[in-house]
N, C-alpha and C positions, 0 to 999 in steps of 0.2 A: 547635552550631548557630550560624550567623552572627547578628549583631545585626539585620541587615535581615530575615532570614528569621524571626527571633523576633518582630520587630515586625509582620510580615505575619501570622504565626500568631495573634498577639494581636488584630489587626484582624479577621481572619476569625472568631475566636471571639466577639469583640464583635458582629460582624454577625449571627452565629447567635443569640446571646442576645437582642440588641435587635431583630434582624430588621427588619421593617417595622412593628412594633408593631401598632396597630389600623388601619393604613392599609388602605383598600379595594384590591382587585385593580387593578393598573395605575396606582395612585396615584403621585404624584411621589416619595415616599420609597421605595416598592417598586422603581421604576425605577432610582433612585440606588443602592440596595443591589445590584440585579442588575448594573448597570454596574460597580460596584466589584468584584464577584466576578470579572468577566471578566479583569481584570488581576491581582487578588490571588491567583488560582489559579496563575498562572504560576511563582512561585518554588518551588512544590511539584511541578512537572512537569519531568522530564528528557526532552529531545528528542534523537534521534540526530543526529550531525553532518550527515547529509544534509538535515536540515530547514532548514539555514542556507546562504545563498549565500556568506557569508564570516564570519569571527569578529566583525566589528563590525556585522553586519547588524542592523536593528531587529527587535524582536519585533512581529509584525504580527497585530493582532486584526481579523478580517474580520467584517462584519455582512452576512449574506446575506439578500436579499429584504427583507421588511418590517422596518423599523428602529424599534423602540419607544423607543429611547434619545435620538436626536437629539443636541443639544448636551450633554446630561447626561453621556454617555460621553466626549465630547471634553474636557469640564472635568475628569472623573475621572482621565483619563490624562495630562493636561497636565503636562509636566515629569517624568513617571515614568520610571524606569529599572529594568529587571529584569536582574540579573547584568551590569550595566554596559551593557546594550543599551537604547537609547531605545524607547519603546512608541509605535506608530502605529496608527491606525484606518483601514481601507479599507472602503468600502461597495460591495458588489457585487451585481448582480442574480442572478448565477450563480456557483457555486463548483465547482471540481473539484480533482483531485489536484495540479494545477500552478498553483493560484491564488496561491501564495506566502504562505499564512497559516500561522501557528503555532497560533492559536486561531481558531475559526470559530463565531460565534453563528449558528445556523440559524433564520432568521425565516420562511423560506418565501415563495413568491410564486406568482402564477398560472402563470408560465412554468417555475418550478422549485420545486415543493412540497417540504416538509421531507424526506420519504423519498427523493426523487430527489436532493436535495443531499447527503444522507448517503451515498447509493450512489455518487455521483460522486466524493466524497472518498475513499471506499473505505478502503484500508489505508495511505493516506498518513499521515505523522507530523503530524497536525493534531488538536489537542484540540478536539473538537466539543462545543458547549454548546447544549442545547435548553431549551425553556421550556414547562412544562405549560400556561400561559395561552395560548400560541401554537399548540401542536400536540399535544394529548393523543394518546397512542398511539405517538408517535415519541420515541426517546430517544437522545441522543448519549452521549459519554463521561461528560459531566456533564449532569444533567437538573435544572433548577431547578423547585422546587415551592413553593407557598404553603401552609403548614400552621399552623393556629392563628394566623393573621395574621402569620406570619414567613416570610421567604424561606429555604428550606433547599435541600439538593441530594442527589441520588442519584448514585452513581458506578458506571459499568460498567468495572471495572478489567480484566476479561478483554478487552473490546473495545479499550481503550486499549493494552494490551500487544500485541495483534495489529497495532496501528498503529505499534509501536516506541516507545511512550511509557511512561515509568515514573512512577507517581504515588506520592508520599511517603506513608508510613504515617501521618504526622501529619495529612495531609489526609483520608486514608481514615477515620481515627478520628472526624473531624468530620461525616462523611456520615450521613444518615438510614439509608441502606442501601447496601451495596457488593455488586455482582454480581461474582463471581470468574470 
């Protein structure tokens, strides 16, 4: 395992252990932890070549609809690189299979609720991240939950595989639950 991947795994483990502590739902620390998860998941996901426009293309994190993060996410990804690719954030009211995202946080909106956004992405190679606080009942490839005051996640590995994504067993081992 590379040094950067090992450091990311240690950071993810620390986030799981420390989580958001006793922070109330949607508190600043919880949002910071969730924002950090968005890019810290990336080293443990392999995308097919078709997910990139070229070998030096950035890793694009899209925030669809309601954006709970604001500048917290921008600060979290500032200067970050994943596998040599810069990380950028795009905020979009709508997403679909051609939005150019590698990771999409589905926040939902009046014009594109969470289920519609997930449907529009369909089988595209996009790691979808949903949030229990935003849309109970819908779940992307990674579903963030608050448990005992800590931010944790569930993974739908079967869904991710249908989208052409491969999630590392190391990340799967950190999930509360993995759907095969």
